[in-house]
C-alpha positions, 0 to 999 in steps of 0.5 A: 699246676695242672697236667696241661701246663706242667713242664717240670719233667722236661729238664730231666730227660734232656741230653745233648743228643735229644736236644740236637734231634728235636731242635732239627725236627722243630725246624720243619714247622718254621716258615722257611722250611714249609715254603721250601718244601711246598715249592719242592713238592710243586715242582717234583711231585704235583703242582695241583696237589701242592697248590692245595697244600699251600692254600690250606697251610696259609689258612691254618697259619692265619687262624693260628696267628689270630688265635695266639694274638686273641688269647695272648696265652703266655708261654712256659717260663723263660728258663725252660726254653731252648728255641730262641726263634719264638720271638714275642709270639704267644703260646696257645695254640701250638702253631707247629703242631697245628701246621704239622697236622694240616700239612702232613695230615692233608698229604696222608688224606690225599695219598691214602697210602698206609706207609705214608700215613704211619710216617705222617703220624709219626712226624706230627708226633715228633714235631709236637713233642719237640715243642714241649721238649724245647720248653716253648709249649705245654701240653695244652698248647699241643693238644689244642694245636692238634684239635684245630689242625684236625678240624681244619682238615675235617672242614676240607673233607666236608668241602670235598664231599659237597664238591665245592672244588667243582661247584665254585668257579675260579672267580668264586674261589678268589672272592672267597679268599679275598673275603677271608683275608678281609674278615681276618684283617678287620677283626685281627686283634692287633697290638704292639709287635703283634700285627697281621702278616700282610705279606702272608696275605699277598703270598696266599693270593699270589699262589692262587692266582699264579698256580699253574700245571707244570710237569717236568719231562725228565727222568727221576735224577734230572727231575730231582736236579731241576726241582732242587734248582727251583727251590734254590731260586725260590730261596734266593727270591724269599731273601731278596723280597724280604730284604727289599720290604725291609729296605723300603721302610714304608708306612701306613697304606703304602706299607700295607700295599707294598707288603701285599704286592711283594707277597704276590710277586713272590708267589708268582715267582714260584707258581708262574715265572719259574715254571715258564722258564722250565717250559721255555727250555723244553724241560716241562709241559 
């Protein structure tokens, strides 16, 4: 067994405290945390910046899902695993690591603050290590997730240098997103219990369509309270829409269309409806 997939050392370092710590850290790589965190940033910090973060994360998540289902690399032995949330997903590359690099690396790139960069690097390292500690990824999975995340950030950097954000119109960006989704859908290596998330595609489109500029006109305490209230509404919306999709039990084309539409609706709630509520109440501009 090579160093890339050897996890024989993991059990010897596990303690109750470390297990609790890394189980908590690893939650930061799951969709619920990511959606709520991006939503909070959208309202509390910068709607424009966190819209860019959101689109980049959606792209990164789709790439990771595609690679996992294409290569179908098995995870470490079941007896080593402490994370029950992985389901039937494959190992290579580590989604948590790739997403962590994409999210925190992007924010560090945009903020250009040395202290935040140190924080981002530390958090990426902790999230990546948590996956090995919990026995759900080996070093090869982690290393590949790191490289792919950096590659995505590198492509983003090149795009900025070429001023693509200014060169391409709104319609061109929308067509580019739809083209990327179509290509992913056509080429996706679907097999039993491993299908492309159509809901995620809808969320991606809806976020781009609904993204609006919002700035809360409040002091920091009230701004925090309104932002947390927004996140609570987002959380309830996510539960409602997920349950609605499950209860509809659609099949075939209707399932595809319904899932995509619900994804769009969810994003519009976050990016357009909630901001309109705060603007109507004169809490935001």
